[in-house]
N, C-alpha and C positions, 0 to 999 in steps of 0.2 A: 780606284774609279776608272771608268773608261774615258779618260781625258782625251785620248787620241782615237781616231777611227781605226778599228782593229777588225780584220776579217774574222768572223766568229768561230769557224771550225777549229783552227789551231789552239784557240783559247781552252778548249776542253782538255788538252794535254798539260796545260799549265795551271788550271784553276778548276776546282770542283764546286764552286759557289754558284748555285743555280740562279740566284738573284743577279749576280754580276753577268752571267751568261745571257740572261734575258735582256739586261741593259745594253750589252754590246750588240746583240742581234737587232734590237729595236733601233739603235743608233745607225747600224749598218743599213738596215732596210730603209730608214728615213732618208739617209744620205745618198745611197747608191740606187735605190729602187723606190722612189717616192710614188705615191698613188697618182696615176694619170687619169684625167677626166676627159681627154680628148674624144673618146669614143662614146661618151655619154653614158647614162645609166642604162642598165639592162632592163628592158620592159618585162615585168613579171608575166610568166605564162601560167595559164590555168592548169590545174592537175589534169592529167590525161591528155594534154596537148599532143603528145606523141603516143604511139602504141607502146613504146618502150622508153625507159629512162636511158638517156645518152650520156656515157661516161667517156671522157677524154683522158688519156694517159699521156703525159708529156715527159720525154726523156731523151738524153743523148746516149743511153746505154741499151738500146734495143738491138743488141748483137751479142756475141760471146762475151759477156760481162757478168759480174757477180749479180747485179740487179736483175738481169734477164733470167739467170738461172734460179734466182729466188722467186721470181714472179711468174714464170711461164705457166706452171701448172695451175696457179690461181686463175690466170686469164683463161686457160682452157676449161676451167670449171665454172665460169660465170654462167648463170642461168640466161641463156640466149632468148628464152621466151619473154623475159622481163627486162633485159638490159641489151643495149647496143654499145659495143666497146670499140673505141677508135683510138688508134695510136698516132701521136704527133711526134715524129722522130726528127731530132735535130743533131744527131750524132752521125758518125761515119756509116756509109752504106757498104758494109764489109762483105756482103753476099755469103757469109758463113752459114753453118747449119742452123744455129740459133736464130739468126735473122730470118731465114726461110721459114722456120717453124713458127715464129711470131707473125709473120706476114700472113700465114694461113689461119692463124688463131683469131686475129682481130677482124671485126666486120669491115673496117677500113684501116689501111696502114698508109699514112701520109708523110712523105719526106718534106720537111719544112726547113731544111738546112739553110737554104738560100733566101729565107724570108726574115724580115726584121721582127722583133718581139711584138711590135704594134700590129704587123700584118698577121702574125700567127694568132693573136688575141682576136683580131677582127674576123679571121677565118672561123675560129671556134664559135664566135657569136653567130656568124652567118649559118653555120651548121647546127645551131641551137643546142650546143652541148649543155647539158643540165649540171653536170659535176665535172670540174676540171681537177685532175690529180697530178700534182707535181712530184716527180720521183727523184729530184735532184737537191732541192733546197740550196744551201750555200756550199756546193761542192764543185769539183773540177767539171768544166764544160756546162755549168748551169746556165739556164736562160730565164732566170727568175723575173726578169722584166716583163715577160709574157703576162704574168699574173698581176702586175702593177696596173695593167690596162683592164683588169676584170674580164678574163676570158669566159667566164661562166657565172651563173647566179650563186653557185656554191663552189668554193675552192678549197682544196684539201692537200695537206702535206703528208707524204707517206714514204717510208722505208729508206730512202736515200740519205735523209738528214734527220736524225732522231731528236734534235733539239728544236726549241722554238725558233721561228724565223722572225718573230717580233714585228710582223707586218699586219697592219689593220685589215687588209683585204684578204688575208688567209683565214678562212672560217674554222677549219678543223685540222687536227693532226690525228692520224690513226696510230694507236699504240697498244701495248699490253702492259701487264703489271710488272714485268721485268724491265721494260724500257722506262716506264714512268709509273711510280706508285700513285695510289689514289689521292695522296696529299700533295701532288706536284702541280696541280692546276695553277696556283699563283705564279709559277715560273714559266708559264706558257701564255702567249697572247691568243693562241688558238684554243678552241674548246677541244678537250681530249676525248676521242671516241675510242673506247677499249674493245679489243677483240675478247670475247668471253672465254674461248677455249684455245688459248695460245700461250 
């Protein structure tokens, strides 16, 4: 049993029990990143409030890093007539070729390294981000606290951390049938959204 607070990611190497993995993630989220209500509830917006859906991607890895190499083409192929994509970067400003490529790809590329989690969540709210996508989860250089302040009406976990984060304020995780079979939902606090052709 998760009698002591354990960082969730290393547990994967020690135990393949998905029930225990969810328990540990939930305990970690509740202890280290409890839900903060200081910014208040997000006022619901009417459909069509913006001409495009605003998606914010939050990561420390928007440079020559595996996440960026996996995601760059996806961002380049977003339908810009329907979606506005905004990067919230809290990693190093490396000025490498990938960083430059991504800076050209996003509609806005915002360096938030020197902001607190609360300030970043507040900025996302002011920008009226519709969907906040966390690309880190519980991995190195994560800023998971951003989401504990509810940065957007919909919050999604994707690619950087394939397990559940066990946090009540993360609404979805994006997965495929390799990452998570159809019977896995009980082991995720998030609703699983499956890619159909992956």
